[in-house]
MMTF fields as JSON, N, C-alpha, C and O atoms, coordinates in Angstrom:
{
  "mmtfVersion": "1.0.0",
  "mmtfProducer": "UNKNOWN",
  "numBonds": 487,
  "numAtoms": 488,
  "numGroups": 122,
  "numChains": 1,
  "numModels": 1,
  "chainsPerModel": [1],
  "groupsPerChain": [122],
  "chainIdList": ["A"],
  "bondAtomList": [4, 2, 8, 6, 12, 10, 16, 14, 20, 18, 24, 22, 28, 26, 32, 30, 36, 34, 40, 38, 44, 42, 48, 46, 52, 50, 56, 54, 60, 58, 64, 62, 68, 66, 72, 70, 76, 74, 80, 78, 84, 82, 88, 86, 92, 90, 96, 94, 100, 98, 104, 102, 108, 106, 112, 110, 116, 114, 120, 118, 124, 122, 128, 126, 132, 130, 136, 134, 140, 138, 144, 142, 148, 146, 152, 150, 156, 154, 160, 158, 164, 162, 168, 166, 172, 170, 176, 174, 180, 178, 184, 182, 188, 186, 192, 190, 196, 194, 200, 198, 204, 202, 208, 206, 212, 210, 216, 214, 220, 218, 224, 222, 228, 226, 232, 230, 236, 234, 240, 238, 244, 242, 248, 246, 252, 250, 256, 254, 260, 258, 264, 262, 268, 266, 272, 270, 276, 274, 280, 278, 284, 282, 288, 286, 292, 290, 296, 294, 300, 298, 304, 302, 308, 306, 312, 310, 316, 314, 320, 318, 324, 322, 328, 326, 332, 330, 336, 334, 340, 338, 344, 342, 348, 346, 352, 350, 356, 354, 360, 358, 364, 362, 368, 366, 372, 370, 376, 374, 380, 378, 384, 382, 388, 386, 392, 390, 396, 394, 400, 398, 404, 402, 408, 406, 412, 410, 416, 414, 420, 418, 424, 422, 428, 426, 432, 430, 436, 434, 440, 438, 444, 442, 448, 446, 452, 450, 456, 454, 460, 458, 464, 462, 468, 466, 472, 470, 476, 474, 480, 478, 484, 482],
  "bondOrderList": [1, 1, 1, 1, 1, 1, 1, 1, 1, 1, 1, 1, 1, 1, 1, 1, 1, 1, 1, 1, 1, 1, 1, 1, 1, 1, 1, 1, 1, 1, 1, 1, 1, 1, 1, 1, 1, 1, 1, 1, 1, 1, 1, 1, 1, 1, 1, 1, 1, 1, 1, 1, 1, 1, 1, 1, 1, 1, 1, 1, 1, 1, 1, 1, 1, 1, 1, 1, 1, 1, 1, 1, 1, 1, 1, 1, 1, 1, 1, 1, 1, 1, 1, 1, 1, 1, 1, 1, 1, 1, 1, 1, 1, 1, 1, 1, 1, 1, 1, 1, 1, 1, 1, 1, 1, 1, 1, 1, 1, 1, 1, 1, 1, 1, 1, 1, 1, 1, 1, 1, 1],
  "groupList": [{"groupName": "MET", "atomNameList": ["N", "CA", "C", "O"], "elementList": ["N", "C", "C", "O"], "formalChargeList": [0, 0, 0, 0], "bondAtomList": [1, 0, 2, 1, 3, 2], "bondOrderList": [1, 1, 2], "singleLetterCode": "M", "chemCompType": "L-PEPTIDE LINKING"}, {"groupName": "ASP", "atomNameList": ["N", "CA", "C", "O"], "elementList": ["N", "C", "C", "O"], "formalChargeList": [0, 0, 0, 0], "bondAtomList": [1, 0, 2, 1, 3, 2], "bondOrderList": [1, 1, 2], "singleLetterCode": "D", "chemCompType": "L-PEPTIDE LINKING"}, {"groupName": "SER", "atomNameList": ["N", "CA", "C", "O"], "elementList": ["N", "C", "C", "O"], "formalChargeList": [0, 0, 0, 0], "bondAtomList": [1, 0, 2, 1, 3, 2], "bondOrderList": [1, 1, 2], "singleLetterCode": "S", "chemCompType": "L-PEPTIDE LINKING"}, {"groupName": "GLY", "atomNameList": ["N", "CA", "C", "O"], "elementList": ["N", "C", "C", "O"], "formalChargeList": [0, 0, 0, 0], "bondAtomList": [1, 0, 2, 1, 3, 2], "bondOrderList": [1, 1, 2], "singleLetterCode": "G", "chemCompType": "PEPTIDE LINKING"}, {"groupName": "PHE", "atomNameList": ["N", "CA", "C", "O"], "elementList": ["N", "C", "C", "O"], "formalChargeList": [0, 0, 0, 0], "bondAtomList": [1, 0, 2, 1, 3, 2], "bondOrderList": [1, 1, 2], "singleLetterCode": "F", "chemCompType": "L-PEPTIDE LINKING"}, {"groupName": "LEU", "atomNameList": ["N", "CA", "C", "O"], "elementList": ["N", "C", "C", "O"], "formalChargeList": [0, 0, 0, 0], "bondAtomList": [1, 0, 2, 1, 3, 2], "bondOrderList": [1, 1, 2], "singleLetterCode": "L", "chemCompType": "L-PEPTIDE LINKING"}, {"groupName": "ALA", "atomNameList": ["N", "CA", "C", "O"], "elementList": ["N", "C", "C", "O"], "formalChargeList": [0, 0, 0, 0], "bondAtomList": [1, 0, 2, 1, 3, 2], "bondOrderList": [1, 1, 2], "singleLetterCode": "A", "chemCompType": "L-PEPTIDE LINKING"}, {"groupName": "VAL", "atomNameList": ["N", "CA", "C", "O"], "elementList": ["N", "C", "C", "O"], "formalChargeList": [0, 0, 0, 0], "bondAtomList": [1, 0, 2, 1, 3, 2], "bondOrderList": [1, 1, 2], "singleLetterCode": "V", "chemCompType": "L-PEPTIDE LINKING"}, {"groupName": "THR", "atomNameList": ["N", "CA", "C", "O"], "elementList": ["N", "C", "C", "O"], "formalChargeList": [0, 0, 0, 0], "bondAtomList": [1, 0, 2, 1, 3, 2], "bondOrderList": [1, 1, 2], "singleLetterCode": "T", "chemCompType": "L-PEPTIDE LINKING"}, {"groupName": "GLU", "atomNameList": ["N", "CA", "C", "O"], "elementList": ["N", "C", "C", "O"], "formalChargeList": [0, 0, 0, 0], "bondAtomList": [1, 0, 2, 1, 3, 2], "bondOrderList": [1, 1, 2], "singleLetterCode": "E", "chemCompType": "L-PEPTIDE LINKING"}, {"groupName": "HIS", "atomNameList": ["N", "CA", "C", "O"], "elementList": ["N", "C", "C", "O"], "formalChargeList": [0, 0, 0, 0], "bondAtomList": [1, 0, 2, 1, 3, 2], "bondOrderList": [1, 1, 2], "singleLetterCode": "H", "chemCompType": "L-PEPTIDE LINKING"}, {"groupName": "ARG", "atomNameList": ["N", "CA", "C", "O"], "elementList": ["N", "C", "C", "O"], "formalChargeList": [0, 0, 0, 0], "bondAtomList": [1, 0, 2, 1, 3, 2], "bondOrderList": [1, 1, 2], "singleLetterCode": "R", "chemCompType": "L-PEPTIDE LINKING"}, {"groupName": "ILE", "atomNameList": ["N", "CA", "C", "O"], "elementList": ["N", "C", "C", "O"], "formalChargeList": [0, 0, 0, 0], "bondAtomList": [1, 0, 2, 1, 3, 2], "bondOrderList": [1, 1, 2], "singleLetterCode": "I", "chemCompType": "L-PEPTIDE LINKING"}, {"groupName": "LYS", "atomNameList": ["N", "CA", "C", "O"], "elementList": ["N", "C", "C", "O"], "formalChargeList": [0, 0, 0, 0], "bondAtomList": [1, 0, 2, 1, 3, 2], "bondOrderList": [1, 1, 2], "singleLetterCode": "K", "chemCompType": "L-PEPTIDE LINKING"}, {"groupName": "PRO", "atomNameList": ["N", "CA", "C", "O"], "elementList": ["N", "C", "C", "O"], "formalChargeList": [0, 0, 0, 0], "bondAtomList": [1, 0, 2, 1, 3, 2], "bondOrderList": [1, 1, 2], "singleLetterCode": "P", "chemCompType": "L-PEPTIDE LINKING"}, {"groupName": "TYR", "atomNameList": ["N", "CA", "C", "O"], "elementList": ["N", "C", "C", "O"], "formalChargeList": [0, 0, 0, 0], "bondAtomList": [1, 0, 2, 1, 3, 2], "bondOrderList": [1, 1, 2], "singleLetterCode": "Y", "chemCompType": "L-PEPTIDE LINKING"}, {"groupName": "GLN", "atomNameList": ["N", "CA", "C", "O"], "elementList": ["N", "C", "C", "O"], "formalChargeList": [0, 0, 0, 0], "bondAtomList": [1, 0, 2, 1, 3, 2], "bondOrderList": [1, 1, 2], "singleLetterCode": "Q", "chemCompType": "L-PEPTIDE LINKING"}, {"groupName": "TRP", "atomNameList": ["N", "CA", "C", "O"], "elementList": ["N", "C", "C", "O"], "formalChargeList": [0, 0, 0, 0], "bondAtomList": [1, 0, 2, 1, 3, 2], "bondOrderList": [1, 1, 2], "singleLetterCode": "W", "chemCompType": "L-PEPTIDE LINKING"}, {"groupName": "ASN", "atomNameList": ["N", "CA", "C", "O"], "elementList": ["N", "C", "C", "O"], "formalChargeList": [0, 0, 0, 0], "bondAtomList": [1, 0, 2, 1, 3, 2], "bondOrderList": [1, 1, 2], "singleLetterCode": "N", "chemCompType": "L-PEPTIDE LINKING"}],
  "groupTypeList": [0, 1, 2, 2, 2, 3, 4, 5, 6, 7, 8, 7, 1, 3, 0, 7, 6, 9, 10, 5, 11, 11, 7, 12, 3, 9, 13, 8, 11, 1, 6, 5, 6, 10, 5, 11, 6, 9, 3, 14, 11, 15, 6, 11, 12, 14, 14, 15, 3, 15, 11, 7, 6, 6, 6, 3, 8, 5, 9, 6, 1, 6, 6, 9, 16, 6, 8, 5, 6, 11, 0, 11, 6, 5, 11, 6, 3, 17, 5, 2, 5, 8, 16, 12, 6, 6, 6, 5, 6, 11, 11, 3, 14, 5, 6, 11, 18, 3, 13, 14, 4, 8, 6, 13, 7, 7, 11, 6, 5, 7, 8, 1, 11, 6, 12, 3, 18, 2, 11, 6, 6, 7],
  "groupIdList": [1, 2, 3, 4, 5, 6, 7, 8, 9, 10, 11, 12, 13, 14, 15, 16, 17, 18, 19, 20, 21, 22, 23, 24, 25, 26, 27, 28, 29, 30, 31, 32, 33, 34, 35, 36, 37, 38, 39, 40, 41, 42, 43, 44, 45, 46, 47, 48, 49, 50, 51, 52, 53, 54, 55, 56, 57, 58, 59, 60, 61, 62, 63, 64, 65, 66, 67, 68, 69, 70, 71, 72, 73, 74, 75, 76, 77, 78, 79, 80, 81, 82, 83, 84, 85, 86, 87, 88, 89, 90, 91, 92, 93, 94, 95, 96, 97, 98, 99, 100, 101, 102, 103, 104, 105, 106, 107, 108, 109, 110, 111, 112, 113, 114, 115, 116, 117, 118, 119, 120, 121, 122],
  "secStructList": [7, 7, 1, 2, 2, 2, 2, 2, 2, 2, 2, 2, 2, 2, 2, 2, 2, 2, 2, 2, 2, 2, 2, 2, 2, 0, 0, 0, 0, 0, 2, 2, 2, 2, 2, 2, 2, 6, 7, 7, 7, 7, 1, 1, 1, 7, 7, 6, 6, 3, 3, 3, 7, 6, 6, 1, 1, 3, 3, 3, 7, 2, 2, 2, 2, 2, 2, 2, 6, 6, 6, 6, 2, 2, 2, 2, 6, 6, 7, 7, 2, 2, 2, 2, 2, 2, 2, 2, 2, 2, 2, 7, 7, 7, 7, 1, 1, 1, 1, 7, 7, 7, 1, 2, 2, 2, 2, 2, 2, 2, 1, 7, 6, 6, 6, 6, 7, 7, 7, 1, 7, 7],
  "xCoordList": [-30.737, -30.548, -31.902, -32.189, -32.572, -33.674, -34.13, -35.111, -33.478, -33.959, -32.209, -31.169, -32.839, -31.199, -30.298, -29.327, -30.174, -28.738, -28.118, -26.964, -28.938, -29.029, -27.775, -26.584, -28.702, -27.883, -26.498, -25.648, -26.262, -25.451, -24.351, -23.347, -24.68, -23.379, -23.236, -22.224, -23.779, -23.223, -22.315, -21.276, -23.186, -21.95, -20.626, -19.495, -20.892, -19.451, -18.475, -17.433, -18.836, -17.949, -17.511, -16.43, -18.507, -17.987, -16.632, -15.575, -16.808, -16.257, -14.862, -13.879, -14.988, -13.501, -13.204, -12.131, -13.605, -13.036, -12.233, -11.204, -12.774, -11.981, -11.044, -10.105, -11.116, -10.076, -8.737, -7.637, -8.927, -7.98, -7.251, -6.16, -7.781, -7.704, -6.634, -5.603, -6.864, -6.029, -4.711, -3.741, -4.741, -4.35, -2.793, -1.636, -3.314, -2.6, -1.805, -0.771, -3.011, -2.215, -0.642, 0.545, -1.334, -0.165, 1.195, 2.343, 0.741, 2.197, 3.268, 4.459, 2.334, 2.579, 3.701, 4.562, 3.619, 3.722, 5.045, 6.006, 4.803, 5.964, 7.281, 8.435, 6.726, 7.584, 8.671, 9.769, 7.661, 8.393, 9.267, 10.365, 8.921, 9.586, 10.912, 12.03, 10.524, 12.022, 13.138, 14.362, 12.325, 13.531, 14.148, 15.014, 13.35, 13.909, 15.108, 16.243, 14.966, 15.502, 17.335, 18.467, 16.624, 18.302, 18.516, 19.333, 18.443, 19.322, 19.02, 19.167, 18.703, 18.671, 17.283, 16.188, 17.707, 16.551, 15.286, 15.113, 14.456, 13.125, 12.676, 12.285, 12.547, 11.143, 12.723, 13.869, 12.207, 12.779, 12.95, 13.683, 12.921, 13.108, 13.413, 12.418, 14.592, 15.23, 14.348, 13.82, 13.987, 12.914, 14.488, 15.703, 13.358, 14.067, 15.259, 15.275, 15.815, 17.142, 18.115, 19.254, 17.587, 18.943, 18.729, 17.771, 19.979, 20.257, 20.742, 20.859, 20.905, 21.496, 22.707, 23.281, 23.323, 24.913, 24.982, 24.104, 26.462, 26.826, 26.326, 26.175, 26.21, 25.606, 24.116, 23.781, 23.256, 21.866, 21.308, 20.326, 22.136, 21.351, 21.44, 22.183, 20.895, 20.848, 21.415, 21.365, 22.002, 23.209, 22.383, 21.803, 22.478, 22.333, 23.011, 24.125, 22.275, 22.329, 22.364, 21.49, 24.0, 24.316, 22.99, 22.109, 22.921, 22.036, 20.944, 20.246, 20.349, 18.756, 18.713, 17.733, 19.663, 19.125, 19.18, 18.558, 19.981, 20.167, 18.529, 17.69, 18.374, 16.795, 15.873, 15.054, 15.921, 14.686, 14.668, 13.629, 16.758, 16.175, 15.902, 15.111, 16.019, 15.679, 14.045, 13.396, 13.702, 12.005, 11.369, 10.178, 12.13, 11.614, 11.93, 11.267, 13.014, 13.06, 12.172, 11.326, 11.958, 11.0, 9.585, 9.135, 9.089, 7.649, 7.543, 6.466, 8.724, 8.97, 8.869, 8.616, 9.063, 8.744, 7.507, 7.105, 6.833, 5.052, 4.351, 3.473, 5.863, 5.538, 4.316, 4.262, 3.632, 2.581, 3.499, 4.688, 2.51, 3.632, 3.381, 3.927, 2.819, 2.869, 3.783, 4.439, 4.157, 5.53, 6.703, 7.69, 6.536, 7.68, 8.48, 9.664, 7.339, 7.407, 7.979, 8.71, 7.661, 7.84, 9.369, 10.307, 9.43, 10.755, 12.103, 13.176, 11.346, 12.759, 13.088, 14.22, 11.555, 11.958, 13.088, 14.112, 12.493, 13.935, 15.101, 15.992, 15.273, 16.65, 17.227, 18.331, 16.608, 17.279, 17.366, 17.564, 17.135, 16.949, 15.612, 14.521, 15.84, 14.584, 14.506, 15.08, 13.456, 13.109, 13.625, 14.379, 13.146, 13.921, 13.67, 14.341, 12.287, 12.166, 13.256, 14.013, 13.087, 13.898, 12.959, 12.398, 12.153, 11.123, 10.869, 10.953, 10.643, 10.584, 9.303, 8.298, 9.591, 9.076, 7.642, 7.5, 6.313, 5.226, 4.682, 5.448, 3.337, 3.107, 2.688, 2.766, 2.28, 1.784, 3.083, 3.121, 3.836, 5.209, 6.125, 7.218, 5.56, 6.883, 6.017, 6.529, 4.27, 3.637, 4.107, 4.068, 4.579, 4.67, 5.73, 5.551, 6.914, 8.19, 8.198, 8.99, 7.281, 7.963, 6.727, 6.732, 6.081, 4.967, 5.724, 5.561, 6.519, 6.771, 7.892, 8.897, 7.611, 7.377, 9.749, 10.785, 9.619, 10.678, 12.383, 13.535, 11.745, 13.039, 13.528, 12.964, 15.043, 15.819, 15.97, 17.083, 15.545, 15.695, 17.685, 18.017, 18.33, 19.288, 19.08, 19.138, 18.581, 18.477, 19.555, 20.013, 20.091, 21.265, 20.426, 20.628, 19.554, 18.655, 17.471, 17.064, 16.711, 14.916, 14.325, 13.127],
  "yCoordList": [48.749, 49.966, 50.603, 51.244, 50.543, 50.47, 51.942, 52.38, 52.512, 54.708, 54.982, 54.443, 56.298, 57.041, 56.742, 56.299, 56.816, 56.271, 55.354, 55.457, 54.128, 52.977, 53.256, 53.071, 53.674, 53.847, 55.149, 55.003, 55.805, 56.762, 55.482, 55.207, 54.966, 54.096, 52.889, 52.189, 52.798, 51.249, 51.628, 51.069, 53.357, 53.893, 54.559, 54.479, 55.046, 55.816, 54.369, 54.469, 53.023, 52.324, 51.532, 50.951, 51.604, 51.413, 52.09, 51.533, 53.581, 54.407, 54.433, 54.743, 53.895, 53.807, 52.533, 52.631, 51.465, 50.439, 50.324, 49.65, 51.196, 51.692, 52.663, 52.628, 53.356, 54.345, 53.43, 53.42, 52.776, 51.757, 50.783, 51.052, 50.175, 49.614, 50.286, 49.751, 51.157, 52.272, 52.296, 51.602, 53.361, 53.073, 52.135, 52.555, 50.743, 49.728, 49.026, 48.383, 49.584, 49.392, 50.695, 50.445, 52.119, 52.501, 52.135, 51.923, 52.132, 51.875, 50.221, 50.059, 49.533, 48.047, 48.911, 48.111, 49.502, 49.681, 51.085, 51.385, 51.554, 52.586, 52.023, 52.373, 50.992, 49.78, 48.716, 48.174, 48.816, 47.914, 48.895, 48.49, 50.136, 51.001, 51.22, 51.019, 51.779, 51.836, 50.317, 50.184, 49.637, 48.557, 47.682, 46.81, 48.292, 48.538, 49.599, 49.14, 50.756, 51.793, 50.706, 50.364, 50.654, 50.262, 48.988, 48.465, 48.461, 47.368, 45.823, 44.752, 45.906, 44.216, 43.432, 43.893, 42.069, 41.341, 41.275, 40.81, 41.717, 41.601, 40.229, 39.632, 39.281, 38.3, 37.082, 37.214, 36.093, 34.546, 34.218, 33.325, 34.059, 33.528, 34.733, 35.367, 35.109, 35.942, 35.761, 34.649, 36.513, 36.625, 35.864, 35.963, 34.946, 33.639, 34.869, 36.04, 34.433, 35.617, 35.949, 36.397, 35.704, 36.695, 35.459, 34.791, 35.552, 34.962, 36.606, 37.799, 35.721, 36.438, 36.585, 35.726, 37.498, 37.738, 37.644, 37.441, 37.88, 37.576, 39.196, 39.22, 40.39, 41.255, 41.723, 42.846, 40.671, 40.526, 41.517, 42.213, 41.605, 42.593, 41.517, 40.607, 41.471, 40.283, 41.204, 42.354, 39.912, 40.064, 38.921, 37.978, 39.283, 38.449, 36.794, 36.276, 36.583, 34.846, 34.681, 35.058, 33.76, 33.94, 33.027, 33.553, 31.878, 30.56, 31.026, 31.11, 31.542, 31.931, 33.258, 33.605, 33.981, 35.135, 34.703, 35.264, 33.714, 33.457, 32.436, 32.722, 31.671, 31.107, 32.095, 32.184, 32.871, 34.281, 34.696, 34.882, 35.042, 35.798, 34.3, 33.914, 33.498, 32.059, 32.522, 33.146, 32.201, 32.485, 33.827, 33.977, 34.918, 36.437, 35.913, 36.128, 35.172, 35.413, 34.521, 34.884, 33.312, 32.039, 33.218, 33.395, 33.841, 34.323, 35.909, 36.249, 36.939, 37.982, 36.842, 37.442, 35.349, 34.504, 33.926, 33.107, 34.688, 34.41, 32.37, 31.698, 32.136, 31.207, 31.174, 32.132, 30.317, 29.703, 30.03, 30.197, 30.017, 29.788, 28.592, 28.301, 27.207, 25.676, 25.466, 24.438, 26.411, 25.845, 26.17, 25.437, 27.59, 27.504, 26.679, 26.341, 26.423, 25.244, 24.272, 23.739, 23.669, 22.265, 22.868, 22.552, 23.817, 24.012, 23.723, 23.148, 24.565, 24.716, 23.144, 22.762, 22.07, 21.092, 20.333, 19.718, 20.616, 19.859, 20.091, 19.243, 21.561, 22.455, 21.737, 21.198, 21.717, 21.336, 21.586, 20.907, 23.146, 24.114, 23.947, 24.218, 23.378, 23.224, 24.759, 25.808, 24.296, 25.342, 24.971, 23.998, 26.149, 25.743, 24.42, 23.919, 24.262, 23.346, 21.923, 21.383, 21.634, 20.017, 19.945, 19.09, 20.48, 19.86, 20.768, 21.993, 20.304, 21.557, 22.186, 21.726, 23.81, 24.986, 24.457, 23.707, 25.07, 24.784, 25.731, 26.694, 25.988, 26.827, 28.188, 29.34, 27.968, 28.888, 29.77, 30.956, 28.879, 29.842, 30.293, 30.817, 30.034, 30.66, 32.227, 33.161, 32.11, 33.177, 34.361, 35.562, 33.742, 34.158, 35.288, 36.5, 34.491, 34.976, 35.882, 36.823, 35.743, 36.605, 38.136, 39.07, 38.077, 39.083, 40.033, 41.093, 39.016, 40.058, 40.962, 40.788, 41.928, 43.83, 43.627, 44.22, 43.092, 42.87, 42.317, 42.746, 41.359, 40.787, 41.499, 42.421, 41.091, 42.589, 43.346, 43.704, 44.281, 45.089, 44.621, 43.44, 45.416, 44.88, 45.871, 47.092, 44.494, 45.26, 44.894, 43.757, 45.808, 45.805, 44.993, 43.96, 45.953, 45.234, 45.778, 46.833, 44.606, 44.448, 45.511, 45.762],
  "zCoordList": [-32.971, -33.839, -33.855, -34.867, -33.115, -33.116, -33.047, -33.648, -32.413, -31.877, -32.174, -32.552, -31.662, -32.974, -32.272, -32.885, -30.875, -29.94, -30.438, -30.855, -30.468, -30.756, -32.129, -32.379, -32.575, -34.596, -34.242, -35.121, -33.677, -33.17, -32.753, -33.41, -31.835, -30.905, -32.063, -32.092, -32.533, -33.865, -34.818, -35.167, -35.467, -36.445, -35.795, -36.275, -34.936, -33.615, -33.751, -34.4, -33.126, -32.716, -34.301, -34.399, -35.499, -36.715, -36.713, -36.416, -37.145, -37.263, -36.878, -37.551, -35.179, -34.405, -34.918, -35.513, -34.971, -35.914, -36.94, -36.906, -38.285, -38.887, -38.826, -39.621, -38.18, -37.83, -37.037, -37.588, -35.879, -35.66, -37.26, -37.763, -37.538, -38.971, -39.658, -40.064, -39.73, -40.757, -39.925, -40.231, -38.566, -38.15, -37.911, -37.945, -37.666, -38.122, -39.373, -39.553, -40.195, -41.889, -41.775, -41.982, -41.351, -41.622, -40.618, -41.007, -39.356, -38.742, -39.44, -39.704, -39.484, -40.076, -42.449, -42.814, -42.924, -43.904, -43.403, -44.113, -42.412, -42.091, -41.746, -41.994, -41.064, -40.148, -41.259, -41.134, -42.308, -43.318, -44.028, -44.409, -44.254, -45.458, -44.753, -45.227, -43.236, -42.846, -42.542, -42.559, -42.355, -42.331, -43.962, -44.027, -45.11, -46.288, -46.325, -46.458, -46.235, -46.12, -45.183, -45.525, -44.222, -43.036, -43.896, -43.138, -44.497, -45.31, -44.515, -45.105, -43.492, -43.072, -43.381, -43.703, -43.168, -43.44, -42.804, -41.677, -43.491, -42.4, -42.823, -41.82, -44.211, -44.413, -44.076, -44.505, -43.265, -43.595, -44.256, -43.832, -45.528, -47.083, -48.115, -48.468, -48.616, -49.617, -50.753, -50.722, -51.804, -53.043, -53.851, -53.679, -54.967, -55.943, -56.249, -55.87, -56.728, -57.499, -56.211, -56.343, -55.138, -54.091, -52.852, -52.464, -52.535, -51.353, -50.334, -50.615, -49.045, -47.842, -48.02, -48.69, -47.582, -47.066, -45.573, -44.734, -45.463, -44.256, -42.973, -41.752, -44.125, -43.245, -43.077, -42.7, -43.42, -43.248, -44.399, -44.142, -46.088, -47.294, -47.939, -47.571, -48.715, -50.325, -51.514, -51.95, -51.756, -52.817, -53.556, -53.017, -55.203, -56.145, -56.435, -56.51, -56.486, -56.915, -58.211, -58.992, -58.663, -60.283, -60.746, -61.427, -60.407, -60.988, -60.85, -61.86, -59.42, -60.032, -60.633, -61.292, -60.456, -61.575, -63.31, -64.212, -63.409, -64.926, -65.003, -65.857, -64.338, -64.516, -64.538, -65.453, -63.6, -63.824, -65.014, -65.647, -65.8, -67.08, -67.628, -66.767, -68.288, -69.111, -68.91, -69.749, -67.996, -67.81, -68.132, -67.857, -68.747, -69.192, -70.444, -71.459, -70.379, -72.746, -72.903, -73.721, -72.392, -72.588, -72.823, -73.955, -71.782, -72.142, -72.723, -73.214, -72.666, -74.03, -75.62, -76.664, -75.702, -76.885, -77.09, -77.915, -75.909, -76.08, -76.059, -76.601, -74.704, -74.367, -73.054, -72.283, -72.941, -71.842, -70.382, -70.111, -69.813, -68.229, -68.279, -67.215, -68.818, -68.703, -69.628, -69.461, -70.987, -71.741, -70.91, -70.84, -70.111, -69.556, -68.759, -68.756, -67.983, -66.812, -67.001, -66.166, -68.62, -69.315, -69.463, -68.73, -70.579, -70.862, -69.961, -70.146, -68.683, -67.447, -66.973, -66.676, -66.954, -66.181, -67.389, -67.091, -68.978, -69.381, -69.336, -69.39, -69.204, -69.258, -67.906, -67.985, -66.831, -65.283, -64.204, -63.196, -64.482, -63.18, -62.437, -62.939, -60.937, -59.814, -59.455, -59.748, -58.64, -57.689, -56.849, -56.858, -55.234, -54.457, -53.167, -52.265, -53.744, -53.267, -53.615, -52.807, -54.755, -55.769, -56.064, -55.379, -56.951, -57.692, -58.998, -58.912, -59.874, -61.392, -61.191, -60.648, -61.95, -61.493, -61.969, -62.934, -60.957, -62.088, -62.654, -62.706, -63.282, -64.202, -62.991, -63.417, -61.586, -61.106, -60.055, -59.731, -59.799, -59.645, -60.587, -60.372, -61.703, -62.82, -63.301, -63.917, -62.684, -63.188, -62.224, -62.493, -60.995, -59.516, -60.016, -60.143, -60.263, -60.892, -62.005, -61.941, -63.262, -64.147, -63.968, -64.77, -63.139, -62.682, -61.376, -60.773, -61.415, -60.2, -60.332, -61.02, -59.608, -60.546, -59.414, -59.718, -58.838, -58.546, -59.361, -59.417, -59.773, -61.191, -61.902, -62.492, -61.989, -62.752, -62.223, -62.607, -61.196, -60.654, -59.661, -59.555, -59.287, -58.635, -57.868, -58.009, -56.212, -54.994, -54.333, -54.45, -53.561, -52.375, -50.943, -50.305, -50.897, -49.788, -49.747, -50.234, -48.841, -49.433, -47.976, -47.842]
}
């Protein structure tokens, strides 16, 4: 890059690479939006609070939705994430892995914008 031609070559290569990165991002975003609009499942594991119906769409899981509602209620009561996890451990509902909820998992669930939205398909 000591010469002006070298500078031009490096700059053009960088611009082309950035353009291709953005094109890939746009295509991925558009493909996922299309799948969401169509209604079929596009992820292997459904979000917590939902299960996969026979048609491949998501339907609410009553037990998990009750656990989510409990988490939101405890969070509205100004409990910390650790306190919420401890309260759930005392009450009995377990995470999908069969273990008590951790503060990290509680945080992901109570801050997920999708929680509480009735989604027929994702």
